[in-house]
C-alpha positions as CSV (number, residue, x, y, z in Angstrom):
1,M,47.1,23.4,172.4
2,T,50.4,24.6,173.9
3,G,50.7,28.0,175.5
4,K,53.2,29.0,172.8
5,R,50.8,28.0,170.0
6,R,47.9,29.7,171.6
7,F,49.9,32.9,172.0
8,Q,50.9,32.9,168.3
9,E,47.3,32.4,167.3
10,Q,46.3,35.4,169.4
11,L,48.9,37.5,167.6
12,D,47.7,36.2,164.2
13,T,44.2,37.1,165.1
14,L,45.3,40.7,166.0
15,E,47.3,40.9,162.8
16,R,44.2,39.9,160.7
17,L,42.3,42.9,162.2
18,R,44.4,45.2,160.0
19,Y,42.3,44.1,157.1
20,E,38.9,44.5,158.8
21,P,36.7,47.6,158.7
22,P,37.0,49.9,161.8
23,Q,33.6,49.0,163.2
24,A,34.6,45.3,163.3
25,V,37.7,45.7,165.3
26,V,36.5,47.6,168.4
27,A,35.3,44.5,170.4
28,P,38.3,42.3,169.8
29,L,40.7,45.2,170.5
30,R,38.8,46.0,173.7
31,K,39.3,42.3,174.8
32,A,43.0,42.3,173.7
33,L,43.7,45.4,175.8
34,S,42.7,43.5,178.9
35,H,45.1,40.7,178.2
36,R,47.8,39.9,180.8
37,S,50.5,39.8,178.1
38,N,52.3,43.1,177.6
39,Y,53.2,42.1,174.1
40,I,49.6,41.4,173.1
41,V,48.5,44.7,174.7
42,A,51.2,46.5,172.8
43,K,50.1,45.1,169.5
44,A,46.5,46.0,170.3
45,A,47.4,49.5,171.3
46,D,49.3,49.9,168.0
47,L,46.1,48.9,166.1
48,V,44.0,51.4,168.2
49,R,46.4,54.1,167.1
50,E,46.4,53.0,163.5
51,F,42.6,52.8,163.4
52,R,42.2,56.0,165.5
53,L,39.6,54.6,167.9
54,P,39.0,57.2,170.7
55,E,36.2,55.0,172.1
56,L,38.9,52.7,173.4
57,I,40.7,55.4,175.4
58,P,39.2,54.1,178.7
59,E,40.7,50.6,178.0
60,L,44.1,52.1,177.1
61,L,44.1,54.1,180.4
62,A,43.2,51.0,182.4
63,A,45.9,49.0,180.8
64,F,48.5,51.8,181.2
65,D,47.7,51.9,184.9
66,R,47.8,48.1,185.2
67,F,51.3,47.8,183.8
68,F,52.8,50.2,186.3
69,E,52.1,47.5,189.0
70,N,55.1,45.3,189.4
71,P,56.3,46.5,186.0
72,L,59.4,44.4,185.8
73,K,57.2,41.3,185.8
74,T,54.1,42.6,184.0
75,D,55.7,44.8,181.4
76,P,59.3,44.0,180.7
77,Q,61.0,46.3,178.2
78,C,58.0,48.7,178.7
79,W,56.4,47.3,175.5
80,A,52.8,47.9,176.6
81,K,53.4,51.3,178.2
82,N,55.3,52.5,175.2
83,A,52.6,51.5,172.7
84,I,49.8,52.8,174.9
85,S,51.5,56.2,175.4
86,L,51.9,56.5,171.6
87,A,48.3,55.6,171.0
88,L,47.1,58.2,173.6
89,G,49.2,60.9,172.1
90,A,48.0,60.1,168.6
91,L,44.4,60.2,169.8
92,E,45.1,63.6,171.3
93,F,44.3,62.6,174.8
94,Q,45.1,65.5,177.0
95,D,45.3,64.4,180.6
96,A,48.7,65.8,181.7
97,A,48.9,63.5,184.7
98,I,49.1,60.4,182.6
99,Y,52.0,61.7,180.6
100,L,53.8,63.1,183.6
101,R,53.6,59.6,185.2
102,G,55.2,58.0,182.2
103,M,57.7,60.9,181.8
104,R,59.1,60.3,185.3
105,H,59.1,56.5,185.2
106,I,62.4,54.6,185.5
107,Q,62.4,50.9,185.0
108,L,65.7,49.2,185.9
109,E,65.8,45.7,184.6
110,P,68.5,43.1,185.3
111,V,71.1,42.7,182.5
112,W,74.5,41.0,182.5
113,G,76.7,42.8,184.9
114,G,74.0,45.2,186.4
115,H,70.8,46.9,185.4
116,S,69.5,48.7,182.4
117,D,66.8,51.4,182.3
118,T,64.2,50.3,179.8
119,A,61.8,53.2,180.2
120,A,63.7,55.8,178.1
121,T,61.4,55.5,175.1
122,L,58.4,55.9,177.4
123,R,59.8,59.1,179.0
124,A,60.5,60.6,175.6
125,T,57.2,59.6,174.1
126,C,55.3,61.0,177.1
127,A,57.3,64.3,177.0
128,L,56.2,64.9,173.4
129,A,52.6,64.0,174.2
130,L,52.6,66.3,177.2
131,V,53.2,69.5,175.1
132,P,49.7,69.7,173.6
133,C,48.0,69.3,177.0
134,R,46.1,72.6,177.4
135,S,45.7,72.1,181.2
136,L,49.3,73.0,181.9
137,P,50.3,76.7,181.8
138,E,53.5,77.2,179.8
139,T,55.7,77.9,182.8
140,E,54.6,74.7,184.5
141,L,55.0,72.7,181.2
142,L,58.6,74.0,180.7
143,T,59.4,73.3,184.3
144,C,58.4,69.7,183.8
145,L,60.2,69.4,180.5
146,I,63.5,70.9,181.7
147,E,63.9,67.9,184.1
148,L,64.6,65.8,181.1
149,F,67.8,67.8,180.3
150,A,69.3,65.9,183.3
151,D,68.1,62.4,182.2
152,K,70.8,59.8,182.1
153,E,69.7,58.6,178.7
154,K,70.8,60.9,175.8
155,S,67.8,59.9,173.7
156,V,65.5,61.3,176.4
157,R,67.6,64.5,176.7
158,A,67.3,64.9,172.9
159,E,63.6,64.3,172.8
160,G,63.2,66.6,175.8
161,A,64.9,69.4,173.7
162,R,62.4,68.6,170.8
163,A,59.5,68.8,173.3
164,V,60.7,72.2,174.4
165,E,61.0,73.2,170.8
166,M,57.4,72.2,170.3
167,V,56.3,74.7,172.9
168,G,57.5,77.3,170.4
169,S,57.7,80.3,172.7
170,P,60.4,82.9,173.4
171,S,60.9,81.2,176.8
172,A,61.3,77.8,175.2
173,A,64.0,79.2,172.8
174,L,65.8,80.7,175.8
175,L,65.9,77.3,177.6
176,L,67.3,75.7,174.4
177,R,69.9,78.5,174.2
178,L,70.9,77.9,177.8
179,K,71.3,74.2,177.2
180,A,73.4,74.8,174.1
181,T,75.6,77.4,175.8
182,V,76.3,75.2,178.8
183,G,77.2,72.4,176.3
184,G,79.0,69.3,177.7
185,D,76.4,66.9,176.2
186,E,76.3,64.5,173.3
187,P,76.2,65.9,169.8
188,E,72.7,64.5,169.2
189,V,71.4,66.5,172.2
190,L,73.1,69.7,171.3
191,G,71.9,69.2,167.7
192,A,68.3,69.0,168.9
193,C,68.9,72.3,170.7
194,Y,70.4,74.0,167.6
195,N,67.5,72.8,165.4
196,G,64.9,73.9,168.0
197,I,66.4,77.4,168.3
198,I,66.4,78.0,164.6
199,H,62.9,76.5,164.2
200,V,61.5,78.7,166.9
201,Q,63.4,81.9,166.2
202,G,64.0,81.5,162.5
203,K,66.7,83.2,160.4
204,A,67.5,85.6,163.2
205,A,69.0,82.8,165.2
206,I,71.5,81.7,162.5
207,P,74.3,84.0,163.5
208,W,74.0,82.8,167.1
209,V,74.0,79.1,166.2
210,S,77.0,79.8,163.8
211,R,79.2,80.5,166.8
212,F,79.3,76.8,167.5
213,L,80.8,76.0,164.1
214,A,84.2,77.2,165.2
215,A,84.7,74.1,167.4
216,A,84.9,71.9,164.2
217,D,83.8,68.8,166.1
218,D,80.8,66.5,166.1
219,A,78.6,69.1,167.9
220,A,79.7,71.7,165.3
221,A,78.6,69.3,162.6
222,E,75.1,69.2,164.2
223,A,75.1,73.0,164.2
224,A,76.0,73.0,160.5
225,L,73.1,70.7,159.7
226,A,70.7,72.7,161.8
227,I,71.7,75.9,159.9
228,A,71.4,74.1,156.5
229,A,67.9,72.9,157.4
230,D,66.7,76.5,157.3
231,R,67.3,76.5,153.5
232,S,67.7,80.2,153.2
233,P,70.3,82.6,151.7
234,Q,71.3,83.4,155.3
235,A,72.0,79.8,156.0
236,F,74.2,79.5,152.9
237,A,76.0,82.7,153.8
238,A,76.8,81.6,157.3
239,L,78.1,78.2,156.2
240,H,80.1,79.7,153.3
241,E,81.8,82.2,155.5
242,R,82.8,79.5,158.0
243,F,84.1,77.3,155.1
244,L,86.4,80.1,153.9
245,Q,87.9,80.3,157.4
246,E,88.1,76.5,158.1
247,R,91.3,74.6,157.9
248,D,90.3,71.2,159.1
249,P,89.7,68.9,156.1
250,W,87.1,66.7,157.8
251,F,85.0,69.7,158.9
252,Q,85.4,71.4,155.5
253,G,83.7,68.3,154.1
254,I,80.9,68.6,156.7
255,L,80.4,72.3,155.7
256,L,80.3,71.5,152.0
257,S,77.6,68.8,152.7
258,A,75.6,71.3,154.7
259,I,76.0,74.0,152.0
260,G,74.5,71.5,149.5
261,L,71.6,70.8,151.8
262,T,70.6,74.5,151.9
263,R,69.2,73.9,148.3
264,Q,70.1,77.5,147.4
265,Q,71.1,78.3,143.8
266,A,74.1,80.2,145.2
267,A,75.2,77.2,147.1
268,L,74.9,75.0,144.0
269,D,76.9,77.5,141.9
270,F,79.6,77.5,144.6
271,L,79.9,73.7,144.7
272,L,79.9,73.4,140.9
273,Q,82.6,76.0,140.7
274,L,84.8,73.9,143.0
275,V,84.3,71.0,140.7
276,R,84.8,73.0,137.5
277,T,88.1,74.4,138.7
278,E,89.2,71.0,140.0
279,S,89.7,72.5,143.4
280,P,91.2,70.4,146.2
281,H,87.7,70.3,147.5
282,A,86.2,69.0,144.3
283,E,85.6,65.5,145.5
284,A,83.8,66.7,148.6
285,A,81.8,69.1,146.5
286,I,80.7,66.3,144.2
287,E,79.5,64.3,147.1
288,A,77.7,67.3,148.6
289,I,75.9,68.0,145.3
290,L,74.7,64.4,144.9
291,R,73.6,64.2,148.6
292,S,71.4,67.2,148.0
293,M,69.2,65.1,145.6
294,P,69.6,67.5,142.7
295,P,67.4,67.4,139.6
296,D,68.5,65.3,136.6
297,E,69.8,68.2,134.6
298,I,72.2,69.1,137.4
299,I,73.4,65.5,137.6
300,K,74.0,65.5,133.8
301,Q,75.8,68.8,134.0
302,L,78.0,67.4,136.8
303,E,78.7,64.2,134.9
304,S,79.8,66.2,131.9
305,M,82.0,68.4,134.0
306,V,84.0,65.5,135.5
307,S,84.2,63.4,132.3
308,G,87.7,64.6,131.5
309,N,89.1,63.9,134.9
310,P,89.3,60.1,135.7
311,R,89.7,60.8,139.4
312,L,86.7,63.0,139.7
313,A,84.7,60.7,137.3
314,R,85.3,57.8,139.7
315,V,84.2,59.9,142.7
316,F,81.1,60.9,140.8
317,A,80.3,57.3,139.8
318,T,80.8,56.1,143.4
319,H,78.6,58.7,145.0
320,R,76.0,58.6,142.2
321,T,75.5,54.9,142.9
322,A,75.3,55.5,146.7
323,S,72.7,58.3,146.4
324,S,70.5,56.6,143.8
């Protein structure tokens, strides 16, 4: 039997375990976690997570430690370490040292023209798993997480902001405000900060986040979506006020989409009025309504409203198809 065929049979054996009762999978998964292949171990760790088998935590830890040794050779792409960290987090394992090790790991692998860091997902996963660890006082936890705001990978910076949000304290909100105020980062990262601030501080933070709408750029679009996610009258009021002041057509469309996502009756009434009066913003309002996944009666009302206007009827048909 060739090595390739044997490897595929081992993968098939693991896949068949999905259909076995939990008590029948412990022994084969324990054996798979000791395999030299990082891909086999990753698949086994995924199954440990799915079956929720805390009795295999020692084997997960042993494998995690093993794949830090000569990691470019033993665990290219961090497949094993990624899957193991996910499994440990799902099993609510709370040894902070394990996650701190993963959170600080950088794995530069050769690619055409240089090197690429393949450990970004590992750092982000470990940051999120670190938050529930009760052994770390809040100040120490936030001190560790704030390091991720300087990570070279934007995905890690964004997940770092979400991890800070999970802390959920006034201190965490202040760190997110500081990061948002300093700015100068990718929209996705700033968006994670805006979302976190509103999630931690609630409606009281909407006026503060609204200040970033004035830029009318990609980061401002993230701020609009963060405000919309609060789904409150205050969210609609803030977005509506900015819309009335806005002159940039692209950002007007963003604001209308965000207004629809607030799911407020006042927001729906406003959007329907734009369509009813055949406003210059009627097309964007139709799209915003349909994106908000309205009930069937609203869709029928909107369809009836545009039936006499061929241009708006085409817009409705196009976006109705896209949203269904």
